C-alpha positions as CSV (number, residue, x, y, z in Angstrom):
1,M,191.5,137.7,16.8
2,S,194.3,136.1,14.9
3,E,196.4,135.9,18.0
4,K,193.8,133.6,19.6
5,F,193.8,131.4,16.6
6,V,197.6,130.9,16.7
7,E,197.5,129.1,20.1
8,S,199.2,125.8,19.6
9,Y,196.3,124.0,21.3
10,N,194.0,125.5,18.6
11,L,196.1,124.0,15.9
12,D,196.1,120.5,17.4
13,I,192.4,120.6,18.0
14,I,191.6,122.0,14.5
15,Q,193.7,119.2,13.1
16,E,191.7,116.6,15.0
17,L,188.4,118.1,13.9
18,L,189.5,118.4,10.3
19,L,190.6,114.8,10.0
20,E,186.9,113.9,10.5
21,P,185.0,117.0,9.5
22,D,181.6,115.3,9.2
23,E,181.8,113.8,12.7
24,D,180.5,115.2,16.0
25,H,183.4,115.4,18.5
26,E,183.2,115.2,22.3
27,I,185.7,117.2,24.4
28,D,187.1,114.1,26.2
29,K,187.8,112.3,22.9
30,L,189.4,115.3,21.4
31,A,191.5,115.7,24.5
32,R,192.7,112.1,24.3
33,K,193.5,112.2,20.6
34,A,195.3,115.6,20.8
35,N,197.0,114.7,24.1
36,I,195.7,117.9,25.7
37,P,194.0,118.3,29.1
38,S,190.2,118.4,28.8
39,E,190.0,121.8,30.5
40,N,192.3,123.3,27.8
41,V,190.4,121.7,25.0
42,Q,187.1,123.1,26.3
43,A,188.5,126.6,26.5
44,E,190.1,126.4,23.0
45,L,186.9,125.0,21.5
46,K,185.0,128.1,22.8
47,N,187.7,130.3,21.1
48,L,187.4,128.4,17.9
49,E,183.6,128.6,18.0
50,L,183.8,132.4,18.6
51,L,186.0,132.6,15.4
52,G,183.3,130.7,13.5
53,L,185.6,127.8,12.6
54,I,183.5,125.2,14.5
55,S,179.9,124.8,15.7
56,S,178.5,123.1,18.7
57,K,175.3,121.4,19.7
58,K,174.0,119.8,22.9
59,N,173.3,116.1,23.1
60,G,172.0,115.3,26.5
61,D,174.6,116.5,29.0
62,K,177.4,116.5,26.4
63,T,178.4,119.3,24.0
64,L,179.4,118.0,20.5
65,Y,181.7,120.0,18.2
66,K,182.0,119.9,14.5
67,V,183.8,121.9,11.7
68,N,181.7,124.8,10.5
69,K,181.4,123.9,6.8
70,E,180.2,127.4,6.0
71,S,183.4,128.9,7.3
72,R,185.8,130.0,4.5
73,A,188.6,130.0,7.1
74,A,188.0,126.4,8.1
75,E,187.9,125.4,4.4
76,F,191.1,127.3,3.8
77,I,192.8,125.5,6.8
78,Q,191.6,122.1,5.6
79,K,193.1,122.7,2.1
80,I,196.4,123.7,3.7
81,M,196.4,120.5,5.9
82,I,195.6,118.3,2.9
83,S,198.3,119.8,0.7
84,D,200.7,119.6,3.7
85,I,199.9,115.9,4.1
86,T,200.3,115.1,0.4
87,A,203.3,117.3,-0.3
88,D,206.5,115.5,-1.1
89,V,208.7,118.6,-0.6
90,T,209.1,120.6,2.6
91,Y,208.1,124.2,2.1
92,T,210.5,126.8,3.3
93,P,209.0,130.3,3.5
94,T,210.9,133.0,1.8
95,I,208.8,135.9,3.2
96,P,210.2,137.3,6.5
97,N,208.2,136.9,9.7
98,R,205.4,139.1,8.5
99,M,203.3,135.9,7.8
100,N,203.4,135.0,11.5
101,K,200.7,137.7,12.1
102,F,198.5,136.4,9.2
103,S,194.9,137.3,9.8
104,F,192.0,135.1,8.8
105,N,189.6,138.0,8.9
106,S,189.2,137.9,5.1
107,F,188.0,134.3,5.3
108,L,185.4,134.8,8.1
């Protein structure tokens, strides 16, 4: 499961979603903002929804996506993003590559 999350497209899409967590997002608008092909965005949104990080709803012929506010993992990622944006110092990890395989299972 964590390997699916680590896809770079997922990170770009999650960032766009978390910048406006209360808004409903369309695939085409997310694709433009993240500079990713719509087909890739659609596939990655399905993965993120399976992980429980986002939810979707139909509005006519469009599917709208939004951050799942009940997801502890989404809340955790948002806190990391906010601290990353507001940090004045660049963080350099001291733990070897073990963190590259970090699993979000405990947050789901």
